[in-house]
N, CA, C and O atoms as a GROMACS GRO file, in nm:
protein
  388
    1MET      N    1   0.532   1.144  -1.004
    1MET     CA    2   0.525   1.117  -1.149
    1MET      C    3   0.405   1.016  -1.172
    1MET      O    4   0.399   0.906  -1.117
    2SER      N    5   0.315   1.064  -1.254
    2SER     CA    6   0.197   0.981  -1.285
    2SER      C    7   0.233   0.875  -1.407
    2SER      O    8   0.226   0.754  -1.386
    3SER      N    9   0.264   0.918  -1.510
    3SER     CA   10   0.307   0.832  -1.625
    3SER      C   11   0.418   0.885  -1.694
    3SER      O   12   0.439   1.006  -1.693
    4ILE      N   13   0.493   0.806  -1.756
    4ILE     CA   14   0.614   0.834  -1.838
    4ILE      C   15   0.564   0.888  -1.984
    4ILE      O   16   0.484   0.823  -2.052
    5THR      N   17   0.617   1.009  -2.023
    5THR     CA   18   0.593   1.057  -2.147
    5THR      C   19   0.662   0.981  -2.261
    5THR      O   20   0.784   0.969  -2.260
    6SER      N   21   0.597   0.936  -2.347
    6SER     CA   22   0.662   0.871  -2.468
    6SER      C   23   0.687   0.946  -2.603
    6SER      O   24   0.605   1.024  -2.652
    7TYR      N   25   0.802   0.916  -2.655
    7TYR     CA   26   0.845   0.970  -2.778
    7TYR      C   27   0.899   0.868  -2.867
    7TYR      O   28   0.955   0.770  -2.818
    8SER      N   29   0.887   0.883  -2.996
    8SER     CA   30   0.963   0.793  -3.078
    8SER      C   31   1.108   0.811  -3.081
    8SER      O   32   1.155   0.922  -3.060
    9LEU      N   33   1.186   0.708  -3.105
    9LEU     CA   34   1.327   0.737  -3.118
    9LEU      C   35   1.359   0.838  -3.222
    9LEU      O   36   1.453   0.915  -3.203
   10ALA      N   37   1.286   0.844  -3.335
   10ALA     CA   38   1.314   0.940  -3.441
   10ALA      C   39   1.282   1.074  -3.396
   10ALA      O   40   1.355   1.168  -3.429
   11GLU      N   41   1.175   1.094  -3.319
   11GLU     CA   42   1.146   1.235  -3.242
   11GLU      C   43   1.256   1.274  -3.154
   11GLU      O   44   1.304   1.387  -3.160
   12PHE      N   45   1.299   1.184  -3.072
   12PHE     CA   46   1.404   1.211  -2.988
   12PHE      C   47   1.541   1.248  -3.062
   12PHE      O   48   1.612   1.338  -3.018
   13ASN      N   49   1.571   1.186  -3.158
   13ASN     CA   50   1.696   1.225  -3.252
   13ASN      C   51   1.679   1.338  -3.322
   13ASN      O   52   1.780   1.404  -3.346
   14GLN      N   53   1.557   1.382  -3.366
   14GLN     CA   54   1.539   1.503  -3.438
   14GLN      C   55   1.565   1.623  -3.341
   14GLN      O   56   1.618   1.725  -3.386
   15ASP      N   57   1.532   1.615  -3.220
   15ASP     CA   58   1.554   1.730  -3.137
   15ASP      C   59   1.619   1.682  -2.998
   15ASP      O   60   1.559   1.709  -2.894
   16ALA      N   61   1.725   1.622  -2.996
   16ALA     CA   62   1.782   1.569  -2.888
   16ALA      C   63   1.812   1.685  -2.781
   16ALA      O   64   1.773   1.673  -2.665
   17PRO      N   65   1.880   1.790  -2.822
   17PRO     CA   66   1.895   1.887  -2.730
   17PRO      C   67   1.772   1.934  -2.641
   17PRO      O   68   1.786   1.961  -2.522
   18LEU      N   69   1.658   1.942  -2.702
   18LEU     CA   70   1.545   1.988  -2.643
   18LEU      C   71   1.499   1.885  -2.543
   18LEU      O   72   1.461   1.923  -2.432
   19HIS      N   73   1.501   1.746  -2.578
   19HIS     CA   74   1.472   1.648  -2.493
   19HIS      C   75   1.574   1.647  -2.367
   19HIS      O   76   1.531   1.633  -2.253
   20LEU      N   77   1.707   1.661  -2.396
   20LEU     CA   78   1.799   1.649  -2.291
   20LEU      C   79   1.783   1.769  -2.196
   20LEU      O   80   1.806   1.750  -2.076
   21THR      N   81   1.746   1.886  -2.238
   21THR     CA   82   1.709   1.992  -2.150
   21THR      C   83   1.586   1.962  -2.073
   21THR      O   84   1.584   1.990  -1.953
   22ARG      N   85   1.487   1.911  -2.129
   22ARG     CA   86   1.363   1.871  -2.055
   22ARG      C   87   1.401   1.772  -1.947
   22ARG      O   88   1.359   1.788  -1.832
   23LEU      N   89   1.477   1.671  -1.980
   23LEU     CA   90   1.511   1.574  -1.893
   23LEU      C   91   1.582   1.637  -1.785
   23LEU      O   92   1.545   1.610  -1.670
   24ARG      N   93   1.681   1.720  -1.802
   24ARG     CA   94   1.760   1.775  -1.690
   24ARG      C   95   1.672   1.865  -1.607
   24ARG      O   96   1.681   1.864  -1.484
   25GLU      N   97   1.590   1.942  -1.669
   25GLU     CA   98   1.499   2.053  -1.579
   25GLU      C   99   1.394   1.975  -1.516
   25GLU      O  100   1.366   2.011  -1.402
   26THR      N  101   1.331   1.877  -1.564
   26THR     CA  102   1.218   1.816  -1.481
   26THR      C  103   1.267   1.688  -1.408
   26THR      O  104   1.206   1.651  -1.308
   27GLY      N  105   1.358   1.630  -1.446
   27GLY     CA  106   1.410   1.507  -1.360
   27GLY      C  107   1.326   1.389  -1.410
   27GLY      O  108   1.359   1.276  -1.374
   28GLU      N  109   1.226   1.404  -1.486
   28GLU     CA  110   1.141   1.285  -1.519
   28GLU      C  111   1.198   1.220  -1.637
   28GLU      O  112   1.260   1.281  -1.724
   29PRO      N  113   1.173   1.081  -1.637
   29PRO     CA  114   1.216   1.004  -1.764
   29PRO      C  115   1.124   1.022  -1.878
   29PRO      O  116   1.017   1.082  -1.869
   30GLU      N  117   1.173   0.966  -1.988
   30GLU     CA  118   1.099   0.959  -2.115
   30GLU      C  119   1.121   0.825  -2.168
   30GLU      O  120   1.232   0.772  -2.171
   31MET      N  121   1.008   0.766  -2.211
   31MET     CA  122   1.007   0.638  -2.277
   31MET      C  123   1.025   0.655  -2.432
   31MET      O  124   0.945   0.729  -2.490
   32LEU      N  125   1.118   0.596  -2.497
   32LEU     CA  126   1.143   0.601  -2.643
   32LEU      C  127   1.085   0.477  -2.688
   32LEU      O  128   1.084   0.372  -2.624
   33THR      N  129   1.034   0.496  -2.808
   33THR     CA  130   0.962   0.380  -2.876
   33THR      C  131   1.024   0.362  -3.015
   33THR      O  132   1.082   0.451  -3.076
   34ILE      N  133   1.006   0.237  -3.057
   34ILE     CA  134   1.044   0.208  -3.202
   34ILE      C  135   0.933   0.128  -3.249
   34ILE      O  136   0.894   0.027  -3.190
   35ASP      N  137   0.875   0.180  -3.369
   35ASP     CA  138   0.756   0.112  -3.428
   35ASP      C  139   0.641   0.103  -3.325
   35ASP      O  140   0.568   0.004  -3.318
   36GLY      N  141   0.627   0.216  -3.243
   36GLY     CA  142   0.521   0.222  -3.141
   36GLY      C  143   0.537   0.128  -3.017
   36GLY      O  144   0.448   0.120  -2.933
   37GLU      N  145   0.648   0.062  -3.010
   37GLU     CA  146   0.673  -0.022  -2.899
   37GLU      C  147   0.760   0.033  -2.813
   37GLU      O  148   0.859   0.087  -2.864
   38PRO      N  149   0.747   0.033  -2.674
   38PRO     CA  150   0.845   0.092  -2.580
   38PRO      C  151   0.969   0.011  -2.586
   38PRO      O  152   0.963  -0.112  -2.585
   39LYS      N  153   1.084   0.078  -2.592
   39LYS     CA  154   1.206   0.010  -2.601
   39LYS      C  155   1.310   0.053  -2.511
   39LYS      O  156   1.397  -0.028  -2.477
   40VAL      N  157   1.311   0.176  -2.466
   40VAL     CA  158   1.413   0.234  -2.364
   40VAL      C  159   1.359   0.336  -2.303
   40VAL      O  160   1.274   0.408  -2.357
   41VAL      N  161   1.409   0.354  -2.168
   41VAL     CA  162   1.378   0.486  -2.085
   41VAL      C  163   1.507   0.558  -2.072
   41VAL      O  164   1.612   0.503  -2.038
   42VAL      N  165   1.494   0.687  -2.103
   42VAL     CA  166   1.617   0.785  -2.091
   42VAL      C  167   1.572   0.863  -1.964
   42VAL      O  168   1.454   0.887  -1.937
   43GLN      N  169   1.686   0.902  -1.888
   43GLN     CA  170   1.664   0.986  -1.766
   43GLN      C  171   1.793   1.066  -1.748
   43GLN      O  172   1.904   1.017  -1.770
   44ASP      N  173   1.775   1.184  -1.708
   44ASP     CA  174   1.888   1.262  -1.648
   44ASP      C  175   1.972   1.188  -1.546
   44ASP      O  176   1.916   1.119  -1.462
   45ALA      N  177   2.110   1.200  -1.548
   45ALA     CA  178   2.189   1.130  -1.469
   45ALA      C  179   2.170   1.156  -1.326
   45ALA      O  180   2.168   1.063  -1.246
   46GLU      N  181   2.154   1.283  -1.289
   46GLU     CA  182   2.129   1.317  -1.137
   46GLU      C  183   2.004   1.262  -1.096
   46GLU      O  184   1.996   1.207  -0.986
   47ALA      N  185   1.894   1.272  -1.179
   47ALA     CA  186   1.765   1.211  -1.141
   47ALA      C  187   1.780   1.062  -1.115
   47ALA      O  188   1.735   1.010  -1.013
   48TYR      N  189   1.845   0.991  -1.214
   48TYR     CA  190   1.876   0.847  -1.200
   48TYR      C  191   1.952   0.810  -1.079
   48TYR      O  192   1.926   0.709  -1.013
   49GLN      N  193   2.054   0.898  -1.048
   49GLN     CA  194   2.132   0.864  -0.911
   49GLN      C  195   2.040   0.890  -0.792
   49GLN      O  196   2.055   0.815  -0.695
   50LYS      N  197   1.949   0.983  -0.786
   50LYS     CA  198   1.858   1.003  -0.688
   50LYS      C  199   1.760   0.895  -0.673
   50LYS      O  200   1.717   0.867  -0.560
   51LEU      N  201   1.718   0.828  -0.785
   51LEU     CA  202   1.638   0.717  -0.789
   51LEU      C  203   1.695   0.587  -0.727
   51LEU      O  204   1.632   0.514  -0.651
   52LEU      N  205   1.840   0.565  -0.774
   52LEU     CA  206   1.933   0.471  -0.704
   52LEU      C  207   1.944   0.477  -0.554
   52LEU      O  208   1.939   0.377  -0.482
   53ASN      N  209   1.961   0.610  -0.506
   53ASN     CA  210   1.983   0.635  -0.372
   53ASN      C  211   1.859   0.607  -0.287
   53ASN      O  212   1.870   0.562  -0.173
   54GLU      N  213   1.730   0.638  -0.348
   54GLU     CA  214   1.607   0.607  -0.281
   54GLU      C  215   1.592   0.451  -0.278
   54GLU      O  216   1.553   0.398  -0.174
   55LEU      N  217   1.617   0.387  -0.374
   55LEU     CA  218   1.614   0.227  -0.374
   55LEU      C  219   1.706   0.175  -0.262
   55LEU      O  220   1.671   0.093  -0.177
   56ASP      N  221   1.822   0.226  -0.271
   56ASP     CA  222   1.917   0.169  -0.163
   56ASP      C  223   1.877   0.202  -0.024
   56ASP      O  224   1.896   0.117   0.063
   57TYR      N  225   1.818   0.325   0.009
   57TYR     CA  226   1.765   0.353   0.133
   57TYR      C  227   1.639   0.265   0.169
   57TYR      O  228   1.629   0.216   0.282
   58ARG      N  229   1.547   0.246   0.078
   58ARG     CA  230   1.439   0.162   0.092
   58ARG      C  231   1.480   0.013   0.123
   58ARG      O  232   1.421  -0.052   0.209
   59THR      N  233   1.577  -0.033   0.054
   59THR     CA  234   1.627  -0.168   0.065
   59THR      C  235   1.690  -0.185   0.201
   59THR      O  236   1.666  -0.285   0.269
   60THR      N  237   1.767  -0.091   0.242
   60THR     CA  238   1.832  -0.091   0.378
   60THR      C  239   1.724  -0.085   0.486
   60THR      O  240   1.736  -0.162   0.582
   61VAL      N  241   1.620  -0.002   0.479
   61VAL     CA  242   1.515   0.011   0.580
   61VAL      C  243   1.450  -0.129   0.586
   61VAL      O  244   1.434  -0.187   0.694
   62GLU      N  245   1.414  -0.180   0.475
   62GLU     CA  246   1.341  -0.304   0.484
   62GLU      C  247   1.435  -0.423   0.542
   62GLU      O  248   1.384  -0.512   0.610
   63GLY      N  249   1.553  -0.421   0.518
   63GLY     CA  250   1.643  -0.514   0.579
   63GLY      C  251   1.644  -0.497   0.727
   63GLY      O  252   1.639  -0.596   0.800
   64ILE      N  253   1.651  -0.374   0.776
   64ILE     CA  254   1.654  -0.347   0.930
   64ILE      C  255   1.514  -0.375   0.978
   64ILE      O  256   1.504  -0.413   1.095
   65ARG      N  257   1.407  -0.361   0.909
   65ARG     CA  258   1.274  -0.409   0.963
   65ARG      C  259   1.270  -0.557   0.968
   65ARG      O  260   1.223  -0.611   1.068
   66ARG      N  261   1.317  -0.628   0.869
   66ARG     CA  262   1.320  -0.770   0.881
   66ARG      C  263   1.414  -0.829   1.001
   66ARG      O  264   1.385  -0.932   1.062
   67GLY      N  265   1.520  -0.757   1.024
   67GLY     CA  266   1.608  -0.796   1.123
   67GLY      C  267   1.548  -0.774   1.269
   67GLY      O  268   1.566  -0.852   1.362
   68LEU      N  269   1.478  -0.664   1.276
   68LEU     CA  270   1.407  -0.632   1.404
   68LEU      C  271   1.290  -0.727   1.434
   68LEU      O  272   1.263  -0.766   1.547
   69ALA      N  273   1.223  -0.762   1.322
   69ALA     CA  274   1.112  -0.849   1.348
   69ALA      C  275   1.163  -0.988   1.382
   69ALA      O  276   1.097  -1.057   1.460
   70SER      N  277   1.276  -1.034   1.329
   70SER     CA  278   1.348  -1.155   1.357
   70SER      C  279   1.378  -1.153   1.510
   70SER      O  280   1.344  -1.244   1.586
   71PHE      N  281   1.447  -1.033   1.549
   71PHE     CA  282   1.483  -1.034   1.680
   71PHE      C  283   1.360  -1.037   1.780
   71PHE      O  284   1.374  -1.093   1.889
   72GLU      N  285   1.249  -0.982   1.747
   72GLU     CA  286   1.134  -0.971   1.832
   72GLU      C  287   1.069  -1.128   1.832
   72GLU      O  288   1.001  -1.166   1.927
   73ARG      N  289   1.095  -1.206   1.727
   73ARG     CA  290   1.047  -1.345   1.732
   73ARG      C  291   1.154  -1.428   1.811
   73ARG      O  292   1.136  -1.548   1.832
   74GLY      N  293   1.254  -1.368   1.850
   74GLY     CA  294   1.338  -1.451   1.934
   74GLY      C  295   1.446  -1.532   1.857
   74GLY      O  296   1.518  -1.616   1.911
   75GLU      N  297   1.452  -1.496   1.712
   75GLU     CA  298   1.544  -1.570   1.637
   75GLU      C  299   1.684  -1.502   1.645
   75GLU      O  300   1.704  -1.400   1.711
   76GLY      N  301   1.772  -1.563   1.579
   76GLY     CA  302   1.915  -1.510   1.584
   76GLY      C  303   1.988  -1.571   1.703
   76GLY      O  304   1.940  -1.658   1.775
   77ARG      N  305   2.112  -1.516   1.717
   77ARG     CA  306   2.203  -1.568   1.821
   77ARG      C  307   2.304  -1.457   1.855
   77ARG      O  308   2.328  -1.363   1.779
   78PRO      N  309   2.360  -1.475   1.974
   78PRO     CA  310   2.452  -1.369   2.033
   78PRO      C  311   2.569  -1.346   1.943
   78PRO      O  312   2.632  -1.442   1.899
   79VAL      N  313   2.602  -1.220   1.914
   79VAL     CA  314   2.706  -1.183   1.822
   79VAL      C  315   2.838  -1.248   1.855
   79VAL      O  316   2.915  -1.279   1.764
   80GLN      N  317   2.869  -1.270   1.985
   80GLN     CA  318   2.994  -1.347   2.021
   80GLN      C  319   2.994  -1.483   1.974
   80GLN      O  320   3.098  -1.535   1.934
   81GLU      N  321   2.882  -1.546   1.977
   81GLU     CA  322   2.884  -1.682   1.923
   81GLU      C  323   2.902  -1.696   1.771
   81GLU      O  324   2.968  -1.786   1.719
   82PHE      N  325   2.838  -1.598   1.703
   82PHE     CA  326   2.866  -1.586   1.563
   82PHE      C  327   3.007  -1.553   1.520
   82PHE      O  328   3.060  -1.605   1.422
   83PHE      N  329   3.062  -1.468   1.594
   83PHE     CA  330   3.213  -1.439   1.569
   83PHE      C  331   3.308  -1.556   1.600
   83PHE      O  332   3.406  -1.580   1.530
   84ALA      N  333   3.276  -1.625   1.703
   84ALA     CA  334   3.351  -1.747   1.737
   84ALA      C  335   3.349  -1.835   1.630
   84ALA      O  336   3.454  -1.884   1.586
   85GLU      N  337   3.217  -1.866   1.573
   85GLU     CA  338   3.213  -1.973   1.470
   85GLU      C  339   3.278  -1.918   1.334
   85GLU      O  340   3.345  -1.991   1.261
   86LEU      N  341   3.256  -1.796   1.309
   86LEU     CA  342   3.329  -1.734   1.179
   86LEU      C  343   3.486  -1.755   1.204
   86LEU      O  344   3.563  -1.802   1.121
   87ALA      N  345   3.516  -1.715   1.320
   87ALA     CA  346   3.680  -1.735   1.330
   87ALA      C  347   3.727  -1.872   1.322
   87ALA      O  348   3.836  -1.898   1.270
   88ALA      N  349   3.641  -1.971   1.375
   88ALA     CA  350   3.677  -2.112   1.365
   88ALA      C  351   3.679  -2.148   1.220
   88ALA      O  352   3.766  -2.226   1.180
   89GLU      N  353   3.588  -2.098   1.135
   89GLU     CA  354   3.578  -2.147   1.000
   89GLU      C  355   3.688  -2.082   0.926
   89GLU      O  356   3.728  -2.135   0.822
   90ALA      N  357   3.740  -1.975   0.968
   90ALA     CA  358   3.850  -1.898   0.900
   90ALA      C  359   3.991  -1.953   0.953
   90ALA      O  360   4.096  -1.932   0.892
   91GLY      N  361   3.983  -2.023   1.070
   91GLY     CA  362   4.106  -2.073   1.126
   91GLY      C  363   4.189  -1.967   1.196
   91GLY      O  364   4.312  -1.971   1.201
   92VAL      N  365   4.117  -1.874   1.250
   92VAL     CA  366   4.178  -1.764   1.332
   92VAL      C  367   4.124  -1.756   1.470
   92VAL      O  368   4.020  -1.814   1.502
   93ARG      N  369   4.196  -1.684   1.553
   93ARG     CA  370   4.124  -1.668   1.688
   93ARG      C  371   4.028  -1.576   1.690
   93ARG      O  372   4.039  -1.476   1.618
   94ALA      N  373   3.923  -1.595   1.769
   94ALA     CA  374   3.814  -1.502   1.780
   94ALA      C  375   3.857  -1.388   1.860
   94ALA      O  376   3.936  -1.405   1.952
   95PRO      N  377   3.810  -1.274   1.830
   95PRO     CA  378   3.856  -1.143   1.913
   95PRO      C  379   3.792  -1.159   2.046
   95PRO      O  380   3.687  -1.220   2.066
   96THR      N  381   3.864  -1.100   2.135
   96THR     CA  382   3.818  -1.105   2.272
   96THR      C  383   3.770  -0.959   2.312
   96THR      O  384   3.806  -0.860   2.248
   97LYS      N  385   3.686  -0.952   2.423
   97LYS     CA  386   3.639  -0.820   2.456
   97LYS      C  387   3.751  -0.728   2.510
   97LYS      O  388   3.725  -0.613   2.543
   0.00000   0.00000   0.00000
């Protein structure tokens, strides 16, 4: 996607079915303007869900990368130590192997 196509809200309302069909077929969003100012972006629900899934994936990968980098720097602590502390804070017995 290079840039978002813009339409006035009035244009969108005049031919909403055409816009909705285009949104569904292309998966590309449209910017709606009021008095020439961008106000809202509309997008097909399936395309929006795909965008959310991609964001979730990228966020997860970045978290894993940060964790691996932390491990490589020697940061962190053994999982057994963490669970023992967590159990102590919760007032329960730590699980054993």
